C-alpha atoms as a printed R data frame, in Angstrom:
   type eleno elety resid chain resno       x      y       z
1  ATOM     1    CA   MET     A     1   0.000  0.000   0.000
2  ATOM     2    CA   ILE     A     2   1.192  3.507  -0.780
3  ATOM     3    CA   ALA     A     3   1.900  5.590   2.279
4  ATOM     4    CA   GLU     A     4  -0.119  8.775   2.569
5  ATOM     5    CA   ASP     A     5   2.177 11.759   2.835
6  ATOM     6    CA   ASN     A     6   1.234 15.091   4.340
7  ATOM     7    CA   LYS     A     7   1.744 17.253   1.242
8  ATOM     8    CA   LEU     A     8  -1.871 17.089   0.117
9  ATOM     9    CA   ASN     A     9  -3.039 17.700   3.666
10 ATOM    10    CA   GLN     A    10  -0.688 20.683   3.966
11 ATOM    11    CA   TRP     A    11  -2.148 22.181   0.804
12 ATOM    12    CA   THR     A    12  -5.620 21.645   2.175
13 ATOM    13    CA   ASP     A    13  -4.823 23.133   5.579
14 ATOM    14    CA   GLU     A    14  -2.937 26.044   4.073
15 ATOM    15    CA   ALA     A    15  -5.527 27.004   1.486
16 ATOM    16    CA   SER     A    16  -8.856 25.743   2.801
17 ATOM    17    CA   HIS     A    17  -9.394 28.727   5.058
18 ATOM    18    CA   LYS     A    18  -9.104 31.102   2.103
19 ATOM    19    CA   THR     A    19 -10.698 29.275  -0.807
20 ATOM    20    CA   SER     A    20 -14.063 29.197  -2.471
21 ATOM    21    CA   PRO     A    21 -16.474 26.225  -2.328
22 ATOM    22    CA   GLN     A    22 -15.257 25.252  -5.820
23 ATOM    23    CA   ALA     A    23 -11.730 24.680  -4.450
24 ATOM    24    CA   ILE     A    24 -13.107 22.396  -1.729
25 ATOM    25    CA   THR     A    25 -14.728 20.304  -4.445
26 ATOM    26    CA   LEU     A    26 -11.371 20.197  -6.214
27 ATOM    27    CA   GLU     A    27  -9.709 18.992  -3.004
28 ATOM    28    CA   ASP     A    28 -12.264 16.207  -2.738
29 ATOM    29    CA   GLU     A    29 -11.639 15.291  -6.366
30 ATOM    30    CA   ILE     A    30  -7.890 15.095  -5.662
31 ATOM    31    CA   ARG     A    31  -8.473 12.835  -2.663
32 ATOM    32    CA   LEU     A    32 -10.759 10.552  -4.685
33 ATOM    33    CA   LEU     A    33  -8.324 10.309  -7.584
34 ATOM    34    CA   ARG     A    34  -5.474  9.495  -5.240
35 ATOM    35    CA   SER     A    35  -7.498  6.745  -3.557
36 ATOM    36    CA   LYS     A    36  -8.510  5.353  -6.932
37 ATOM    37    CA   MET     A    37  -4.898  5.367  -8.108
38 ATOM    38    CA   GLU     A    38  -3.807  3.520  -4.954
39 ATOM    39    CA   LEU     A    39  -6.481  0.868  -5.425
40 ATOM    40    CA   LEU     A    40  -5.622  0.427  -9.093
41 ATOM    41    CA   PHE     A    41  -1.961  0.075  -8.231
42 ATOM    42    CA   GLN     A    42  -2.827 -2.669  -5.747
43 ATOM    43    CA   GLN     A    43  -4.920 -4.448  -8.374
44 ATOM    44    CA   GLU     A    44  -2.449 -4.036 -11.227
45 ATOM    45    CA   LYS     A    45   0.674 -4.416  -9.074
46 ATOM    46    CA   SER     A    46   2.387 -1.939 -11.358
47 ATOM    47    CA   PHE     A    47   2.934  1.797 -11.554
48 ATOM    48    CA   THR     A    48   3.341  1.462 -15.312
49 ATOM    49    CA   SER     A    49  -0.007 -0.069 -16.205
50 ATOM    50    CA   ASP     A    50  -2.008  2.114 -18.576
51 ATOM    51    CA   ILE     A    51  -4.866  2.752 -16.170
52 ATOM    52    CA   VAL     A    52  -2.580  3.713 -13.265
53 ATOM    53    CA   ILE     A    53  -0.665  6.104 -15.525
54 ATOM    54    CA   GLU     A    54  -3.917  7.612 -16.803
55 ATOM    55    CA   ILE     A    55  -5.218  8.265 -13.278
56 ATOM    56    CA   SER     A    56  -1.813  9.589 -12.223
57 ATOM    57    CA   ARG     A    57  -1.815 12.095 -15.090
58 ATOM    58    CA   LEU     A    58  -5.311 13.240 -14.220
59 ATOM    59    CA   LEU     A    59  -4.290 13.576 -10.585
60 ATOM    60    CA   ASP     A    60  -1.295 15.699 -11.636
61 ATOM    61    CA   LEU     A    61  -3.581 17.998 -13.618
62 ATOM    62    CA   LYS     A    62  -5.946 18.422 -10.688
63 ATOM    63    CA   ILE     A    63  -3.099 19.128  -8.261
64 ATOM    64    CA   ASN     A    64  -1.687 21.725 -10.667
65 ATOM    65    CA   GLU     A    65  -5.145 23.290 -10.981
66 ATOM    66    CA   PHE     A    66  -5.429 23.432  -7.196
67 ATOM    67    CA   MET     A    67  -1.997 25.025  -6.845
68 ATOM    68    CA   LEU     A    68  -2.808 27.662  -9.465
69 ATOM    69    CA   LYS     A    69  -6.061 28.544  -7.714
70 ATOM    70    CA   SER     A    70  -4.228 28.800  -4.389
71 ATOM    71    CA   GLN     A    71  -1.577 31.097  -5.854
72 ATOM    72    CA   ASN     A    72  -4.159 33.275  -7.588
73 ATOM    73    CA   TYR     A    73  -6.104 33.670  -4.369
74 ATOM    74    CA   LYS     A    74  -2.979 34.689  -2.445
75 ATOM    75    CA   LYS     A    75  -2.276 37.429  -5.009
76 ATOM    76    CA   LYS     A    76  -5.645 39.105  -4.344
């Protein structure tokens, strides 16, 4: 099983007090994608299976989107 690190939780704690309801939905989406990726990895037993890579790429996009929204909010 993949160990849960605190980076996602730090982003959530750092930004959740200052974000819109849309960002909270994005945080939930990130958590769900990460859980799905972990489960698929356990099933596939490979980080290089097509489905795990696909979910990983989507997760990367969502994390980048979250980071951009956090930075834009801090600039205001």
